[in-house]
C-alpha positions in Angstrom: 127.3 25.7 -7.0 127.9 24.9 -10.6 126.1 27.3 -12.9 125.5 24.8 -15.6 123.9 22.4 -13.1 121.7 25.2 -11.9 120.6 26.0 -15.4 119.9 22.4 -16.1 117.7 22.2 -13.0 115.9 25.4 -13.8 115.2 24.1 -17.3 114.1 20.7 -16.1 111.7 22.1 -13.5 110.4 24.8 -15.8 109.5 22.1 -18.3 107.9 20.1 -15.5 105.9 23.2 -14.4 104.7 23.9 -18.0 103.8 20.2 -18.5 101.8 20.1 -15.3 100.0 23.4 -16.2 99.1 21.9 -19.6 97.9 18.7 -18.0 95.8 20.6 -15.5 93.7 22.2 -18.2 92.9 18.7 -19.4 92.2 17.2 -16.0 92.1 19.5 -13.0 91.3 16.6 -10.6 94.6 14.8 -11.1 96.2 15.0 -7.6 99.5 13.5 -9.0 99.8 16.3 -11.5 99.0 18.9 -8.9 101.7 17.5 -6.7 104.3 17.6 -9.5 103.3 21.1 -10.3 103.6 22.2 -6.7 107.0 20.4 -6.4 108.3 22.1 -9.6 107.2 25.5 -8.3 108.8 24.8 -4.9 112.1 23.9 -6.7 111.9 27.0 -8.9 111.3 29.2 -5.9 115.0 28.7 -4.9 116.2 30.4 -8.1 114.1 33.6 -7.8 115.8 37.0 -7.8 114.6 38.2 -4.4 112.9 36.9 -1.3 109.4 38.2 -2.2 109.5 36.4 -5.6 110.6 33.2 -3.8 107.8 33.6 -1.2 105.2 34.2 -3.9 106.3 31.1 -5.8 106.3 29.0 -2.6 102.7 30.3 -1.9 101.7 29.2 -5.4 103.3 25.8 -4.8 101.4 25.5 -1.5 98.1 26.2 -3.2 98.7 23.5 -5.8 99.6 21.0 -3.1 96.6 21.9 -1.0 94.4 21.4 -4.1 96.0 18.0 -4.5 95.1 17.2 -0.9 91.5 18.3 -1.4 91.3 15.6 -4.1 93.3 13.0 -2.2 93.8 13.9 1.5 96.1 10.8 2.1 98.5 11.7 -0.7 101.7 11.3 1.3 104.1 13.0 -1.3 101.8 16.1 -1.4 101.8 16.2 2.4 105.6 15.9 2.5 106.1 18.6 -0.2 103.6 20.9 1.7 105.7 20.3 4.9 108.8 21.4 2.9 107.0 24.4 1.4 106.1 25.6 4.9 109.6 25.0 6.1 111.0 27.0 3.2 108.8 29.9 3.7 109.5 29.9 7.4 113.2 30.2 6.8 112.5 33.2 4.5 110.4 34.9 7.2 112.4 37.0 9.6 109.6 37.4 12.3 110.1 34.5 14.7 106.4 34.1 15.7 105.3 34.1 12.1 108.1 31.6 11.2 107.1 29.4 14.1 103.5 29.1 12.8 105.0 27.9 9.4 107.3 25.4 11.2 104.3 24.1 13.2 102.3 23.6 10.0 105.4 21.9 8.4 105.6 19.5 11.3 101.9 18.7 11.1 102.2 17.9 7.3 105.4 15.9 7.7 103.8 13.9 10.5 100.8 13.2 8.3 103.2 12.0 5.5 104.9 9.7 7.9 101.5 8.4 9.1 100.5 7.6 5.5 103.9 6.0 4.6 105.7 5.1 7.8 108.4 3.1 6.0 109.6 6.1 4.0 113.0 7.0 5.4 112.9 10.5 3.7 109.7 11.4 5.4 110.9 10.1 8.8 114.2 12.0 8.5 112.4 15.1 7.4 110.1 14.9 10.5 113.1 14.4 12.8 115.0 17.4 11.3 111.9 19.6 11.4 112.1 19.7 15.2 115.4 21.5 14.9 114.3 24.0 12.3 113.0 26.7 14.7 116.3 26.9 16.6 118.2 27.0 13.3 115.9 29.8 12.1 116.8 31.8 15.2 120.5 31.2 14.6 120.4 32.1 10.9 118.5 35.3 11.5 120.8 36.2 14.4 123.8 35.8 12.1 122.4 38.3 9.6 120.7 36.1 7.0 117.6 38.4 7.1 119.6 41.4 6.2 121.4 39.5 3.4 118.1 38.1 2.0 116.5 41.5 2.0 119.5 42.9 0.1 121.1 44.7 3.0 124.5 44.2 4.5 126.4 41.0 3.8 127.2 38.7 6.6 130.5 39.1 8.3 131.8 35.7 7.2 131.4 33.1 4.5 130.2 30.5 7.0 126.7 32.1 7.3 126.3 32.0 3.5 127.4 28.4 3.4 124.8 27.5 6.1 122.0 29.1 4.0 123.1 27.1 1.0 123.3 23.9 3.0 119.8 24.3 4.3 118.3 25.2 1.0 120.4 22.6 -0.8 118.9 19.8 1.3 115.4 21.1 0.8 115.9 21.5 -2.9 117.5 18.0 -3.2 114.6 16.3 -1.4 111.9 18.2 -3.3 113.8 17.7 -6.6 113.9 13.9 -6.1 110.2 13.7 -5.5 109.3 16.0 -8.4 111.7 14.2 -10.7 110.2 10.8 -9.8 106.7 12.1 -10.3 107.6 13.7 -13.6 109.4 10.6 -14.8 106.3 8.5 -14.0 104.1 10.9 -16.0 106.3 10.6 -19.0 106.3 6.7 -19.2 104.7 5.7 -22.6 101.7 3.3 -22.4 102.5 -0.4 -22.8 102.4 -1.7 -26.3 99.4 -3.9 -27.1 100.1 -7.6 -27.6 
């Protein structure tokens, strides 16, 4: 990964997080803002120094997204982000049963997102891929990802590391696109009066 691109992404999503936090103090019932905030936190979770910091940030993202859904239960982008948040935390959870519960929640949220916006290809593809996630989780943790994530022994070959980055890369890209679009919408100046 390009370190400059990573820094740019961190700065962008940190700015989005701070802007959403400031907007929340003005209007805590803005589901769009809560969704942007959750998406930014989810994106930033990928850059944390250890697995526990990542999990904490994902949990914080999930609480913002759940708050958005309390305001607007049919908010498909919040449902989709919550599905991705559950998937992310599942991959960081070495216990298979606990991870399976997160994968089940992820599938439920992704299905709801598809139900609300059935024409959205990203949602449909995410739902399809989610069915493969539990098997991928088993394979990743069998190959030593859990030890690597906890700071233990490194995997025997570079292929395992590449797989981890591929998985997180797709999750990050998808969440990043949604967060970026939401952030861009929030920054549009009002139309000029005629």
